C-alpha positions in Angstrom: -57.5 185.3 -223.2 -54.8 182.7 -222.5 -57.4 180.0 -222.1 -58.7 180.6 -225.6 -55.2 180.3 -227.1 -54.5 176.9 -225.5 -58.0 175.4 -225.6 -57.3 173.4 -228.9 -54.2 172.1 -227.3 -56.1 170.9 -224.2 -58.5 168.9 -226.4 -55.6 167.4 -228.4 -53.8 166.6 -225.2 -56.9 164.8 -223.9 -57.0 162.8 -227.2 -53.4 161.8 -226.7 -54.0 160.7 -223.2 -56.9 158.5 -224.3 -54.8 157.1 -227.1 -52.1 156.2 -224.7 -54.6 154.6 -222.3 -56.2 152.6 -225.2 -52.7 151.4 -226.3 -52.0 150.1 -222.8 -55.4 148.3 -222.7 -54.9 146.7 -226.1 -51.4 145.6 -225.2 -52.7 144.1 -222.0 -55.3 142.2 -224.0 -52.6 140.9 -226.4 -50.4 139.9 -223.5 -53.2 137.8 -222.0 -54.2 136.1 -225.2 -53.3 132.7 -223.7 -54.6 133.3 -220.2 -57.6 131.0 -219.4 -60.7 132.9 -218.4 -59.3 136.4 -219.3 -61.8 138.9 -220.5 -60.6 141.6 -222.9 -61.0 145.3 -222.0 -61.7 148.3 -224.1 -61.7 152.1 -223.6 -64.9 154.2 -224.1 -64.3 157.8 -224.8 -65.5 159.0 -228.2 -69.2 158.4 -227.5 -68.9 160.2 -224.1 -67.1 163.1 -225.8 -69.7 163.3 -228.5 -72.5 163.3 -225.9 -70.8 166.1 -224.0 -70.6 168.1 -227.2 -74.2 167.5 -228.0 -75.2 168.6 -224.5 -73.5 171.9 -224.8 -69.9 171.0 -224.2 -68.7 173.4 -226.9 -68.2 177.0 -225.7 -68.4 179.8 -228.2 -65.8 182.6 -227.9 -67.3 185.9 -226.7 -65.5 189.0 -228.1 -67.9 191.4 -226.5 -69.7 191.3 -223.1 -73.1 191.7 -224.8 -72.7 188.6 -227.0 -74.8 185.6 -226.2 -73.0 182.7 -224.5 -72.9 179.5 -226.5 -72.4 176.2 -224.6 -71.5 175.3 -221.1 -68.0 173.8 -221.4 -68.7 170.3 -220.2 -66.0 168.7 -222.4 -63.3 169.2 -219.7 -65.1 166.9 -217.4 -65.2 164.0 -219.9 -63.1 161.1 -218.7 -62.3 157.8 -220.6 -63.8 154.7 -219.1 -62.2 151.3 -219.2 -64.7 148.4 -219.3 -64.5 144.7 -219.6 -65.9 143.2 -222.8 -68.4 140.4 -222.1 -68.8 139.3 -225.7 -68.9 135.6 -226.5 -65.7 133.6 -226.2 -64.6 131.6 -229.2 -62.5 129.3 -227.0 -63.4 126.7 -224.4 -61.2 128.2 -221.7 -63.4 131.4 -221.5 -60.8 133.7 -222.9 -62.4 136.2 -225.4 -59.3 137.9 -226.8 -59.2 137.8 -230.6 -55.5 138.4 -231.5 -56.3 139.6 -235.1 -58.9 142.0 -233.9 -56.6 143.4 -231.2 -53.8 143.9 -233.7 -56.1 145.8 -236.0 -57.3 148.0 -233.1 -53.6 148.6 -232.1 -52.7 149.7 -235.7 -55.8 151.9 -235.8 -55.0 153.5 -232.4 -51.5 154.2 -233.5 -52.7 156.0 -236.6 -55.1 158.1 -234.6 -52.4 158.9 -232.0 -49.9 160.0 -234.8 -52.6 162.1 -236.4 -53.4 163.9 -233.1 -49.7 164.4 -232.5 -49.2 166.0 -235.9 -52.1 168.4 -235.2 -50.6 169.3 -231.9 -47.2 169.9 -233.5 -49.0 172.2 -236.0 -50.6 174.2 -233.1 -47.2 174.6 -231.5 -45.6 175.7 -234.8 -48.5 178.2 -235.2 -47.9 179.6 -231.6 -44.1 179.8 -232.3 -44.7 181.8 -235.5 -47.0 184.2 -233.6 -44.5 184.7 -230.8 -41.6 185.3 -233.3 -43.9 187.5 -235.4 -43.5 185.3 -238.5 -39.7 185.3 -238.6 
């Protein structure tokens, strides 16, 4: 029973972790914008998470032992992957960091992180209300 109560929080926590990791990767790219030969990195997670959901990563809640099981619960095993981007460099020194693109990604990541944080706070408020019986 307790696992079902905290499952949405687990997914949100995973989203926050990925956002934090992506923030570090983007900042590293920005810090190395002038480093000759540096190749920018990125974080792959959303496509891996989507694939896990499509392969049965979502688990339906069973309220009775005779209900049919839905899904296999593979989303807990999804891990973000950092990879080096090998796209073409616009510079002669081999560096492929585009500062404007990285700043847009940083702003987008911050918005996603804040949205997930708001949702997590909402889940905590909901639990607090249930614990205090709506008082």
